[in-house]
PDB file of N, CA, C and O in Angstrom:
ATOM      1  N   ALA A   1      40.171  32.306-103.402  1.00  0.00           N
ATOM      2  CA  ALA A   1      39.318  30.640-102.550  1.00  0.00           C
ATOM      3  C   ALA A   1      39.637  28.961-102.672  1.00  0.00           C
ATOM      4  O   ALA A   1      39.235  28.198-101.794  1.00  0.00           O
ATOM      5  N   VAL A   2      40.535  28.391-104.064  1.00  0.00           N
ATOM      6  CA  VAL A   2      41.323  27.419-103.525  1.00  0.00           C
ATOM      7  C   VAL A   2      41.842  27.076-102.717  1.00  0.00           C
ATOM      8  O   VAL A   2      41.758  25.952-102.223  1.00  0.00           O
ATOM      9  N   VAL A   3      42.924  28.501-102.166  1.00  0.00           N
ATOM     10  CA  VAL A   3      44.339  28.714-101.466  1.00  0.00           C
ATOM     11  C   VAL A   3      43.620  28.633-100.390  1.00  0.00           C
ATOM     12  O   VAL A   3      43.973  27.553 -99.917  1.00  0.00           O
ATOM     13  N   ILE A   4      42.484  29.276 -99.380  1.00  0.00           N
ATOM     14  CA  ILE A   4      41.895  29.740 -98.539  1.00  0.00           C
ATOM     15  C   ILE A   4      40.639  28.300 -97.964  1.00  0.00           C
ATOM     16  O   ILE A   4      40.177  28.171 -96.830  1.00  0.00           O
ATOM     17  N   GLY A   5      40.327  27.273 -99.366  1.00  0.00           N
ATOM     18  CA  GLY A   5      40.235  26.384 -98.522  1.00  0.00           C
ATOM     19  C   GLY A   5      41.431  25.332 -99.038  1.00  0.00           C
ATOM     20  O   GLY A   5      40.831  24.483 -99.697  1.00  0.00           O
ATOM     21  N   PHE A   6      42.464  25.104 -99.032  1.00  0.00           N
ATOM     22  CA  PHE A   6      43.144  23.465 -98.891  1.00  0.00           C
ATOM     23  C   PHE A   6      44.088  23.407 -97.895  1.00  0.00           C
ATOM     24  O   PHE A   6      44.620  22.418 -97.391  1.00  0.00           O
ATOM     25  N   LEU A   7      44.382  25.718 -97.447  1.00  0.00           N
ATOM     26  CA  LEU A   7      44.815  26.288 -96.605  1.00  0.00           C
ATOM     27  C   LEU A   7      44.766  25.278 -95.034  1.00  0.00           C
ATOM     28  O   LEU A   7      45.520  25.681 -94.149  1.00  0.00           O
ATOM     29  N   PRO A   8      44.135  24.355 -94.804  1.00  0.00           N
ATOM     30  CA  PRO A   8      43.775  23.645 -93.027  1.00  0.00           C
ATOM     31  C   PRO A   8      44.866  22.636 -93.254  1.00  0.00           C
ATOM     32  O   PRO A   8      45.902  22.474 -92.608  1.00  0.00           O
ATOM     33  N   GLN A   9      44.311  21.838 -94.556  1.00  0.00           N
ATOM     34  CA  GLN A   9      45.031  20.897 -94.890  1.00  0.00           C
ATOM     35  C   GLN A   9      46.304  20.327 -95.026  1.00  0.00           C
ATOM     36  O   GLN A   9      46.734  19.209 -94.741  1.00  0.00           O
ATOM     37  N   PHE A  10      46.866  21.412 -95.566  1.00  0.00           N
ATOM     38  CA  PHE A  10      48.387  21.802 -96.245  1.00  0.00           C
ATOM     39  C   PHE A  10      49.167  21.684 -95.372  1.00  0.00           C
ATOM     40  O   PHE A  10      50.208  21.065 -95.149  1.00  0.00           O
ATOM     41  N   LEU A  11      48.081  22.843 -94.564  1.00  0.00           N
ATOM     42  CA  LEU A  11      49.286  23.259 -92.643  1.00  0.00           C
ATOM     43  C   LEU A  11      49.493  21.219 -91.901  1.00  0.00           C
ATOM     44  O   LEU A  11      50.529  20.578 -91.727  1.00  0.00           O
ATOM     45  N   SER A  12      47.737  20.728 -91.613  1.00  0.00           N
ATOM     46  CA  SER A  12      48.275  19.148 -91.251  1.00  0.00           C
ATOM     47  C   SER A  12      49.264  18.641 -92.029  1.00  0.00           C
ATOM     48  O   SER A  12      50.413  18.673 -91.588  1.00  0.00           O
ATOM     49  N   ILE A  13      49.099  18.289 -92.844  1.00  0.00           N
ATOM     50  CA  ILE A  13      50.299  17.650 -93.629  1.00  0.00           C
ATOM     51  C   ILE A  13      51.400  18.352 -93.321  1.00  0.00           C
ATOM     52  O   ILE A  13      52.380  17.795 -92.827  1.00  0.00           O
ATOM     53  N   SER A  14      51.369  19.480 -93.543  1.00  0.00           N
ATOM     54  CA  SER A  14      52.958  20.217 -92.938  1.00  0.00           C
ATOM     55  C   SER A  14      53.341  20.158 -92.061  1.00  0.00           C
ATOM     56  O   SER A  14      54.547  20.383 -91.953  1.00  0.00           O
ATOM     57  N   LYS A  15      52.348  19.728 -90.569  1.00  0.00           N
ATOM     58  CA  LYS A  15      52.898  19.751 -89.123  1.00  0.00           C
ATOM     59  C   LYS A  15      53.562  18.280 -88.980  1.00  0.00           C
ATOM     60  O   LYS A  15      54.671  18.079 -88.486  1.00  0.00           O
ATOM     61  N   GLU A  16      52.766  17.367 -89.454  1.00  0.00           N
ATOM     62  CA  GLU A  16      53.464  15.665 -90.026  1.00  0.00           C
ATOM     63  C   GLU A  16      54.400  15.892 -90.600  1.00  0.00           C
ATOM     64  O   GLU A  16      55.328  15.156 -90.266  1.00  0.00           O
ATOM     65  N   TYR A  17      54.673  16.708 -91.473  1.00  0.00           N
ATOM     66  CA  TYR A  17      55.680  16.356 -91.661  1.00  0.00           C
ATOM     67  C   TYR A  17      57.435  16.771 -91.067  1.00  0.00           C
ATOM     68  O   TYR A  17      58.531  16.222 -91.181  1.00  0.00           O
ATOM     69  N   VAL A  18      56.825  18.267 -90.288  1.00  0.00           N
ATOM     70  CA  VAL A  18      57.805  18.317 -90.087  1.00  0.00           C
ATOM     71  C   VAL A  18      57.913  17.716 -88.685  1.00  0.00           C
ATOM     72  O   VAL A  18      58.868  16.968 -88.478  1.00  0.00           O
ATOM     73  N   GLY A  19      57.245  17.900 -87.926  1.00  0.00           N
ATOM     74  CA  GLY A  19      56.824  16.244 -87.053  1.00  0.00           C
ATOM     75  C   GLY A  19      58.167  14.959 -87.063  1.00  0.00           C
ATOM     76  O   GLY A  19      58.920  14.565 -86.172  1.00  0.00           O
ATOM     77  N   MET A  20      57.959  14.457 -88.981  1.00  0.00           N
ATOM     78  CA  MET A  20      59.198  13.766 -88.891  1.00  0.00           C
ATOM     79  C   MET A  20      60.671  14.196 -89.031  1.00  0.00           C
ATOM     80  O   MET A  20      61.710  13.615 -88.718  1.00  0.00           O
ATOM     81  N   VAL A  21      60.462  15.283 -89.546  1.00  0.00           N
ATOM     82  CA  VAL A  21      62.233  15.751 -89.463  1.00  0.00           C
ATOM     83  C   VAL A  21      63.087  15.720 -88.659  1.00  0.00           C
ATOM     84  O   VAL A  21      64.302  15.531 -88.708  1.00  0.00           O
ATOM     85  N   PHE A  22      61.897  16.054 -87.362  1.00  0.00           N
ATOM     86  CA  PHE A  22      63.069  16.974 -86.206  1.00  0.00           C
ATOM     87  C   PHE A  22      62.507  16.189 -84.875  1.00  0.00           C
ATOM     88  O   PHE A  22      62.211  16.679 -83.785  1.00  0.00           O
ATOM     89  N   GLY A  23      62.439  14.504 -85.401  1.00  0.00           N
ATOM     90  CA  GLY A  23      61.984  13.624 -84.902  1.00  0.00           C
ATOM     91  C   GLY A  23      60.373  13.650 -82.838  1.00  0.00           C
ATOM     92  O   GLY A  23      60.191  12.976 -81.824  1.00  0.00           O
ATOM     93  N   GLY A  24      59.916  14.619 -83.363  1.00  0.00           N
ATOM     94  CA  GLY A  24      58.207  14.575 -82.959  1.00  0.00           C
ATOM     95  C   GLY A  24      58.080  14.082 -83.576  1.00  0.00           C
ATOM     96  O   GLY A  24      58.596  13.849 -84.669  1.00  0.00           O
ATOM     97  N   SER A  25      56.374  13.368 -82.356  1.00  0.00           N
ATOM     98  CA  SER A  25      55.509  12.395 -83.182  1.00  0.00           C
ATOM     99  C   SER A  25      54.585  13.715 -83.586  1.00  0.00           C
ATOM    100  O   SER A  25      53.777  13.428 -84.470  1.00  0.00           O
ATOM    101  N   SER A  26      54.505  15.379 -83.052  1.00  0.00           N
ATOM    102  CA  SER A  26      53.833  16.714 -83.622  1.00  0.00           C
ATOM    103  C   SER A  26      54.069  17.013 -83.357  1.00  0.00           C
ATOM    104  O   SER A  26      54.514  16.915 -82.214  1.00  0.00           O
ATOM    105  N   VAL A  27      54.090  17.967 -84.240  1.00  0.00           N
ATOM    106  CA  VAL A  27      54.394  19.584 -84.294  1.00  0.00           C
ATOM    107  C   VAL A  27      53.151  20.571 -83.347  1.00  0.00           C
ATOM    108  O   VAL A  27      52.064  20.524 -83.924  1.00  0.00           O
ATOM    109  N   ALA A  28      53.117  21.419 -82.052  1.00  0.00           N
ATOM    110  CA  ALA A  28      51.218  22.177 -81.498  1.00  0.00           C
ATOM    111  C   ALA A  28      52.303  22.874 -81.944  1.00  0.00           C
ATOM    112  O   ALA A  28      53.463  22.927 -81.535  1.00  0.00           O
ATOM    113  N   ILE A  29      51.566  23.558 -83.119  1.00  0.00           N
ATOM    114  CA  ILE A  29      52.449  25.740 -82.617  1.00  0.00           C
ATOM    115  C   ILE A  29      50.901  26.789 -82.795  1.00  0.00           C
ATOM    116  O   ILE A  29      50.490  27.598 -83.626  1.00  0.00           O
ATOM    117  N   PRO A  30      50.461  26.280 -81.655  1.00  0.00           N
ATOM    118  CA  PRO A  30      48.828  27.428 -81.361  1.00  0.00           C
ATOM    119  C   PRO A  30      48.967  28.624 -82.428  1.00  0.00           C
ATOM    120  O   PRO A  30      50.049  28.802 -82.989  1.00  0.00           O
ATOM    121  N   GLY A  31      47.986  29.345 -82.668  1.00  0.00           N
ATOM    122  CA  GLY A  31      47.609  30.171 -83.745  1.00  0.00           C
ATOM    123  C   GLY A  31      48.031  30.103 -84.762  1.00  0.00           C
ATOM    124  O   GLY A  31      47.958  31.251 -85.202  1.00  0.00           O
ATOM    125  N   LEU A  32      48.825  28.945 -86.117  1.00  0.00           N
ATOM    126  CA  LEU A  32      50.010  29.003 -86.818  1.00  0.00           C
ATOM    127  C   LEU A  32      48.409  28.711 -88.290  1.00  0.00           C
ATOM    128  O   LEU A  32      48.392  28.803 -89.517  1.00  0.00           O
ATOM    129  N   GLU A  33      47.882  28.537 -87.770  1.00  0.00           N
ATOM    130  CA  GLU A  33      46.487  28.423 -89.273  1.00  0.00           C
ATOM    131  C   GLU A  33      46.563  30.817 -88.842  1.00  0.00           C
ATOM    132  O   GLU A  33      46.916  31.476 -89.820  1.00  0.00           O
ATOM    133  N   VAL A  34      46.356  31.330 -88.014  1.00  0.00           N
ATOM    134  CA  VAL A  34      45.560  32.296 -88.480  1.00  0.00           C
ATOM    135  C   VAL A  34      47.158  33.453 -88.668  1.00  0.00           C
ATOM    136  O   VAL A  34      47.143  34.585 -89.151  1.00  0.00           O
ATOM    137  N   GLY A  35      48.123  32.870 -88.237  1.00  0.00           N
ATOM    138  CA  GLY A  35      48.981  33.244 -88.660  1.00  0.00           C
ATOM    139  C   GLY A  35      49.218  33.270 -89.989  1.00  0.00           C
ATOM    140  O   GLY A  35      49.795  34.320 -90.271  1.00  0.00           O
ATOM    141  N   VAL A  36      49.019  32.538 -90.996  1.00  0.00           N
ATOM    142  CA  VAL A  36      49.409  32.080 -92.053  1.00  0.00           C
ATOM    143  C   VAL A  36      48.179  32.649 -92.700  1.00  0.00           C
ATOM    144  O   VAL A  36      48.502  32.804 -93.878  1.00  0.00           O
ATOM    145  N   PHE A  37      47.268  32.936 -92.583  1.00  0.00           N
ATOM    146  CA  PHE A  37      46.302  33.520 -92.721  1.00  0.00           C
ATOM    147  C   PHE A  37      45.945  34.686 -92.981  1.00  0.00           C
ATOM    148  O   PHE A  37      45.316  34.906 -94.016  1.00  0.00           O
ATOM    149  N   GLY A  38      46.311  35.837 -91.976  1.00  0.00           N
ATOM    150  CA  GLY A  38      47.266  37.224 -91.528  1.00  0.00           C
ATOM    151  C   GLY A  38      48.464  36.705 -92.854  1.00  0.00           C
ATOM    152  O   GLY A  38      48.651  35.666 -92.220  1.00  0.00           O
ATOM    153  N   LEU A  39      49.280  36.554 -93.935  1.00  0.00           N
ATOM    154  CA  LEU A  39      50.469  36.529 -93.732  1.00  0.00           C
ATOM    155  C   LEU A  39      49.338  37.291 -95.402  1.00  0.00           C
ATOM    156  O   LEU A  39      48.872  38.366 -95.780  1.00  0.00           O
ATOM    157  N   ILE A  40      49.436  35.445 -95.981  1.00  0.00           N
ATOM    158  CA  ILE A  40      48.529  36.098 -97.094  1.00  0.00           C
ATOM    159  C   ILE A  40      47.808  36.974 -97.641  1.00  0.00           C
ATOM    160  O   ILE A  40      47.726  37.340 -98.813  1.00  0.00           O
ATOM    161  N   LEU A  41      47.026  37.451 -96.247  1.00  0.00           N
ATOM    162  CA  LEU A  41      45.763  38.657 -97.068  1.00  0.00           C
ATOM    163  C   LEU A  41      46.902  39.899 -96.763  1.00  0.00           C
ATOM    164  O   LEU A  41      46.485  41.049 -96.899  1.00  0.00           O
ATOM    165  N   ILE A  42      48.084  39.735 -96.425  1.00  0.00           N
ATOM    166  CA  ILE A  42      49.252  41.579 -96.237  1.00  0.00           C
ATOM    167  C   ILE A  42      50.110  41.069 -97.337  1.00  0.00           C
ATOM    168  O   ILE A  42      50.771  41.963 -97.865  1.00  0.00           O
ATOM    169  N   ALA A  43      50.327  39.574 -97.955  1.00  0.00           N
ATOM    170  CA  ALA A  43      51.440  39.303 -98.763  1.00  0.00           C
ATOM    171  C   ALA A  43      50.270  39.823-100.560  1.00  0.00           C
ATOM    172  O   ALA A  43      50.656  39.922-101.725  1.00  0.00           O
ATOM    173  N   PHE A  44      48.586  40.063 -99.833  1.00  0.00           N
ATOM    174  CA  PHE A  44      48.012  39.795-100.847  1.00  0.00           C
ATOM    175  C   PHE A  44      47.844  41.484-101.354  1.00  0.00           C
ATOM    176  O   PHE A  44      47.997  41.951-102.483  1.00  0.00           O
ATOM    177  N   ILE A  45      47.623  41.901-100.583  1.00  0.00           N
ATOM    178  CA  ILE A  45      47.177  43.315-100.252  1.00  0.00           C
ATOM    179  C   ILE A  45      48.586  43.897-100.737  1.00  0.00           C
ATOM    180  O   ILE A  45      48.258  44.765-101.547  1.00  0.00           O
ATOM    181  N   LEU A  46      50.216  43.871-100.656  1.00  0.00           N
ATOM    182  CA  LEU A  46      50.762  44.891-100.539  1.00  0.00           C
ATOM    183  C   LEU A  46      50.989  44.443-102.319  1.00  0.00           C
ATOM    184  O   LEU A  46      50.881  45.554-102.836  1.00  0.00           O
ATOM    185  N   PHE A  47      51.193  43.619-103.280  1.00  0.00           N
ATOM    186  CA  PHE A  47      51.604  42.797-103.341  1.00  0.00           C
ATOM    187  C   PHE A  47      50.352  43.362-105.182  1.00  0.00           C
ATOM    188  O   PHE A  47      50.760  43.802-106.256  1.00  0.00           O
ATOM    189  N   GLU A  48      48.790  43.032-104.704  1.00  0.00           N
ATOM    190  CA  GLU A  48      47.487  42.953-105.137  1.00  0.00           C
ATOM    191  C   GLU A  48      47.470  44.351-104.905  1.00  0.00           C
ATOM    192  O   GLU A  48      48.660  44.475-104.615  1.00  0.00           O
ATOM    193  N   PRO A  49      46.911  45.720-104.799  1.00  0.00           N
ATOM    194  CA  PRO A  49      46.425  46.162-104.160  1.00  0.00           C
ATOM    195  C   PRO A  49      45.185  46.775-104.824  1.00  0.00           C
ATOM    196  O   PRO A  49      44.465  47.500-104.137  1.00  0.00           O
ATOM    197  N   MET A  50      44.834  46.500-106.314  1.00  0.00           N
ATOM    198  CA  MET A  50      43.165  45.966-106.131  1.00  0.00           C
ATOM    199  C   MET A  50      42.502  44.738-106.083  1.00  0.00           C
ATOM    200  O   MET A  50      41.294  44.553-106.224  1.00  0.00           O
ATOM    201  N   GLY A  51      43.585  43.712-105.825  1.00  0.00           N
ATOM    202  CA  GLY A  51      42.206  42.566-105.180  1.00  0.00           C
ATOM    203  C   GLY A  51      42.894  41.369-106.487  1.00  0.00           C
ATOM    204  O   GLY A  51      43.976  41.240-107.058  1.00  0.00           O
ATOM    205  N   LEU A  52      41.784  40.784-106.508  1.00  0.00           N
ATOM    206  CA  LEU A  52      40.993  40.045-107.256  1.00  0.00           C
ATOM    207  C   LEU A  52      40.950  40.865-108.681  1.00  0.00           C
ATOM    208  O   LEU A  52      42.112  40.926-109.084  1.00  0.00           O
ATOM    209  N   TYR A  53      40.089  41.496-109.564  1.00  0.00           N
ATOM    210  CA  TYR A  53      39.723  42.352-109.971  1.00  0.00           C
ATOM    211  C   TYR A  53      40.438  43.069-110.655  1.00  0.00           C
ATOM    212  O   TYR A  53      40.031  43.736-111.606  1.00  0.00           O
ATOM    213  N   GLY A  54      42.148  42.997-110.060  1.00  0.00           N
ATOM    214  CA  GLY A  54      43.587  43.996-110.480  1.00  0.00           C
ATOM    215  C   GLY A  54      43.835  42.991-111.464  1.00  0.00           C
ATOM    216  O   GLY A  54      44.162  43.082-112.647  1.00  0.00           O
ATOM    217  N   ARG A  55      43.600  41.975-110.694  1.00  0.00           N
ATOM    218  CA  ARG A  55      44.915  41.050-111.642  1.00  0.00           C
ATOM    219  C   ARG A  55      43.433  40.423-112.753  1.00  0.00           C
ATOM    220  O   ARG A  55      43.718  39.313-113.201  1.00  0.00           O
ATOM    221  N   TRP A  56      42.441  40.770-113.084  1.00  0.00           N
ATOM    222  CA  TRP A  56      41.931  40.174-113.782  1.00  0.00           C
ATOM    223  C   TRP A  56      42.057  41.255-114.917  1.00  0.00           C
ATOM    224  O   TRP A  56      42.441  40.867-116.020  1.00  0.00           O
ATOM    225  N   LEU A  57      41.654  43.073-114.657  1.00  0.00           N
ATOM    226  CA  LEU A  57      42.203  43.086-115.651  1.00  0.00           C
ATOM    227  C   LEU A  57      42.877  42.865-116.127  1.00  0.00           C
ATOM    228  O   LEU A  57      42.662  42.128-117.089  1.00  0.00           O
ATOM    229  N   LYS A  58      44.181  43.294-115.862  1.00  0.00           N
ATOM    230  CA  LYS A  58      45.775  42.697-116.162  1.00  0.00           C
ATOM    231  C   LYS A  58      45.803  41.491-117.156  1.00  0.00           C
ATOM    232  O   LYS A  58      46.477  41.593-118.182  1.00  0.00           O
ATOM    233  N   ILE A  59      44.972  40.152-116.845  1.00  0.00           N
ATOM    234  CA  ILE A  59      45.351  39.129-117.342  1.00  0.00           C
ATOM    235  C   ILE A  59      44.299  39.472-118.793  1.00  0.00           C
ATOM    236  O   ILE A  59      44.453  39.013-119.925  1.00  0.00           O
ATOM    237  N   ARG A  60      43.105  40.524-118.259  1.00  0.00           N
ATOM    238  CA  ARG A  60      42.012  39.929-119.977  1.00  0.00           C
ATOM    239  C   ARG A  60      43.194  41.819-120.905  1.00  0.00           C
ATOM    240  O   ARG A  60      43.331  41.823-122.128  1.00  0.00           O
ATOM    241  N   THR A  61      43.674  42.790-120.227  1.00  0.00           N
ATOM    242  CA  THR A  61      43.822  44.000-120.905  1.00  0.00           C
ATOM    243  C   THR A  61      46.211  42.969-121.962  1.00  0.00           C
ATOM    244  O   THR A  61      47.070  43.417-122.720  1.00  0.00           O
ATOM    245  N   TRP A  62      45.980  41.535-121.152  1.00  0.00           N
ATOM    246  CA  TRP A  62      47.453  41.511-121.893  1.00  0.00           C
ATOM    247  C   TRP A  62      46.391  40.020-123.198  1.00  0.00           C
ATOM    248  O   TRP A  62      46.668  40.218-124.381  1.00  0.00           O
ATOM    249  N   PHE A  63      45.826  39.330-123.066  1.00  0.00           N
ATOM    250  CA  PHE A  63      45.370  39.160-124.127  1.00  0.00           C
ATOM    251  C   PHE A  63      44.965  39.985-124.681  1.00  0.00           C
ATOM    252  O   PHE A  63      45.481  39.884-125.794  1.00  0.00           O
ATOM    253  N   GLU A  64      44.028  41.217-124.668  1.00  0.00           N
ATOM    254  CA  GLU A  64      43.921  41.858-126.106  1.00  0.00           C
ATOM    255  C   GLU A  64      44.574  42.828-126.710  1.00  0.00           C
ATOM    256  O   GLU A  64      44.024  43.453-127.617  1.00  0.00           O
ATOM    257  N   LEU A  65      45.966  43.139-126.270  1.00  0.00           N
ATOM    258  CA  LEU A  65      47.149  43.921-126.484  1.00  0.00           C
ATOM    259  C   LEU A  65      47.885  42.761-126.321  1.00  0.00           C
ATOM    260  O   LEU A  65      48.864  42.931-125.595  1.00  0.00           O
ATOM    261  N   PHE A  66      47.665  40.978-127.004  1.00  0.00           N
ATOM    262  CA  PHE A  66      49.101  40.154-126.860  1.00  0.00           C
ATOM    263  C   PHE A  66      50.368  40.347-127.270  1.00  0.00           C
ATOM    264  O   PHE A  66      51.496  40.312-126.776  1.00  0.00           O
ATOM    265  N   PRO A  67      49.457  40.734-129.155  1.00  0.00           N
ATOM    266  CA  PRO A  67      50.951  40.778-130.504  1.00  0.00           C
ATOM    267  C   PRO A  67      51.867  42.040-130.466  1.00  0.00           C
ATOM    268  O   PRO A  67      52.769  42.332-131.252  1.00  0.00           O
ATOM    269  N   PHE A  68      51.247  42.994-128.925  1.00  0.00           N
ATOM    270  CA  PHE A  68      51.807  44.396-128.408  1.00  0.00           C
ATOM    271  C   PHE A  68      52.262  44.418-127.144  1.00  0.00           C
ATOM    272  O   PHE A  68      53.047  45.343-126.934  1.00  0.00           O
ATOM    273  N   TYR A  69      51.971  43.503-125.954  1.00  0.00           N
ATOM    274  CA  TYR A  69      52.298  43.220-125.338  1.00  0.00           C
ATOM    275  C   TYR A  69      53.180  44.146-124.891  1.00  0.00           C
ATOM    276  O   TYR A  69      53.075  44.874-125.878  1.00  0.00           O
ATOM    277  N   ARG A  70      54.044  44.770-124.136  1.00  0.00           N
ATOM    278  CA  ARG A  70      55.147  44.532-123.626  1.00  0.00           C
ATOM    279  C   ARG A  70      56.222  44.841-121.390  1.00  0.00           C
ATOM    280  O   ARG A  70      55.925  45.842-120.737  1.00  0.00           O
ATOM    281  N   LYS A  71      56.634  44.419-121.163  1.00  0.00           N
ATOM    282  CA  LYS A  71      56.404  43.458-120.519  1.00  0.00           C
ATOM    283  C   LYS A  71      56.777  44.900-119.152  1.00  0.00           C
ATOM    284  O   LYS A  71      56.309  44.549-118.069  1.00  0.00           O
ATOM    285  N   ASP A  72      57.333  46.017-119.095  1.00  0.00           N
ATOM    286  CA  ASP A  72      56.673  47.162-118.409  1.00  0.00           C
ATOM    287  C   ASP A  72      55.548  48.215-118.867  1.00  0.00           C
ATOM    288  O   ASP A  72      55.553  49.422-119.107  1.00  0.00           O
ATOM    289  N   MET A  73      54.620  47.237-118.876  1.00  0.00           N
ATOM    290  CA  MET A  73      53.537  47.598-119.281  1.00  0.00           C
ATOM    291  C   MET A  73      52.272  48.329-118.180  1.00  0.00           C
ATOM    292  O   MET A  73      51.419  49.186-118.411  1.00  0.00           O
ATOM    293  N   PHE A  74      52.565  47.660-117.090  1.00  0.00           N
ATOM    294  CA  PHE A  74      51.677  47.036-116.131  1.00  0.00           C
ATOM    295  C   PHE A  74      52.435  47.876-115.303  1.00  0.00           C
ATOM    296  O   PHE A  74      51.489  48.305-114.642  1.00  0.00           O
ATOM    297  N   LYS A  75      53.797  48.660-114.648  1.00  0.00           N
ATOM    298  CA  LYS A  75      54.263  49.362-113.648  1.00  0.00           C
ATOM    299  C   LYS A  75      53.320  50.935-113.503  1.00  0.00           C
ATOM    300  O   LYS A  75      52.434  51.750-113.760  1.00  0.00           O
ATOM    301  N   ARG A  76      54.195  50.534-113.011  1.00  0.00           N
ATOM    302  CA  ARG A  76      53.511  52.498-111.638  1.00  0.00           C
ATOM    303  C   ARG A  76      53.862  52.926-112.499  1.00  0.00           C
ATOM    304  O   ARG A  76      54.614  52.250-113.201  1.00  0.00           O
ATOM    305  N   GLN A  77      53.484  54.359-112.931  1.00  0.00           N
ATOM    306  CA  GLN A  77      54.224  55.645-112.881  1.00  0.00           C
ATOM    307  C   GLN A  77      54.965  56.862-111.118  1.00  0.00           C
ATOM    308  O   GLN A  77      54.532  57.683-110.309  1.00  0.00           O
ATOM    309  N   LYS A  78      56.107  56.216-111.426  1.00  0.00           N
ATOM    310  CA  LYS A  78      57.219  57.102-110.613  1.00  0.00           C
ATOM    311  C   LYS A  78      57.048  59.187-110.772  1.00  0.00           C
ATOM    312  O   LYS A  78      56.837  60.017-109.888  1.00  0.00           O
ATOM    313  N   SER A  79      57.283  59.382-112.451  1.00  0.00           N
ATOM    314  CA  SER A  79      56.686  60.172-112.007  1.00  0.00           C
ATOM    315  C   SER A  79      55.786  61.085-112.949  1.00  0.00           C
ATOM    316  O   SER A  79      55.103  60.536-113.813  1.00  0.00           O
ATOM    317  N   TYR A  80      55.776  62.058-112.845  1.00  0.00           N
ATOM    318  CA  TYR A  80      54.458  62.985-113.190  1.00  0.00           C
ATOM    319  C   TYR A  80      54.824  63.941-114.394  1.00  0.00           C
ATOM    320  O   TYR A  80      56.036  64.100-114.543  1.00  0.00           O
ATOM    321  N   LEU A  81      54.260  64.396-115.001  1.00  0.00           N
ATOM    322  CA  LEU A  81      53.803  64.997-116.794  1.00  0.00           C
ATOM    323  C   LEU A  81      53.959  66.393-116.720  1.00  0.00           C
ATOM    324  O   LEU A  81      53.023  67.184-116.605  1.00  0.00           O
ATOM    325  N   LYS A  82      54.905  66.626-116.774  1.00  0.00           N
ATOM    326  CA  LYS A  82      55.821  68.031-116.950  1.00  0.00           C
ATOM    327  C   LYS A  82      53.776  68.619-116.221  1.00  0.00           C
ATOM    328  O   LYS A  82      53.627  68.387-115.021  1.00  0.00           O
ATOM    329  N   THR A  83      52.907  69.063-116.727  1.00  0.00           N
ATOM    330  CA  THR A  83      51.437  69.571-117.355  1.00  0.00           C
ATOM    331  C   THR A  83      50.752  69.700-115.562  1.00  0.00           C
ATOM    332  O   THR A  83      50.242  70.619-114.920  1.00  0.00           O
ATOM    333  N   GLU A  84      51.169  67.895-115.193  1.00  0.00           N
ATOM    334  CA  GLU A  84      51.443  67.929-113.060  1.00  0.00           C
ATOM    335  C   GLU A  84      52.337  68.317-112.455  1.00  0.00           C
ATOM    336  O   GLU A  84      52.543  68.050-111.271  1.00  0.00           O
ATOM    337  N   ARG A  85      52.874  68.865-113.008  1.00  0.00           N
ATOM    338  CA  ARG A  85      54.132  69.802-112.329  1.00  0.00           C
ATOM    339  C   ARG A  85      53.610  70.932-111.549  1.00  0.00           C
ATOM    340  O   ARG A  85      53.519  71.372-110.403  1.00  0.00           O
ATOM    341  N   LEU A  86      53.346  71.144-112.654  1.00  0.00           N
ATOM    342  CA  LEU A  86      52.969  72.711-112.116  1.00  0.00           C
ATOM    343  C   LEU A  86      51.819  73.432-111.967  1.00  0.00           C
ATOM    344  O   LEU A  86      51.592  74.622-112.186  1.00  0.00           O
ATOM    345  N   ARG A  87      50.974  72.357-111.479  1.00  0.00           N
ATOM    346  CA  ARG A  87      50.106  73.084-110.319  1.00  0.00           C
ATOM    347  C   ARG A  87      49.784  73.084-109.677  1.00  0.00           C
ATOM    348  O   ARG A  87      49.193  74.090-109.284  1.00  0.00           O
TER     349      ARG A  87
END
């Protein structure tokens, strides 16, 4: 929610900066804000399909298993168990 709230301000500041760098007074790109919102949503769906709840589960599990935490614990399983293959 914080990222979505501050995104319009960040875009207006970055437009002014791009205008100063390239010599123009201001850069007017129609649909820039909507496009950035869309890219954020697509990236979030690709990298965190369970949403904020999935991120919360990972953080909570990490704190519960802190001394025994392994880096590969949260990777998706790409192979089947032998019993699942025989079905």
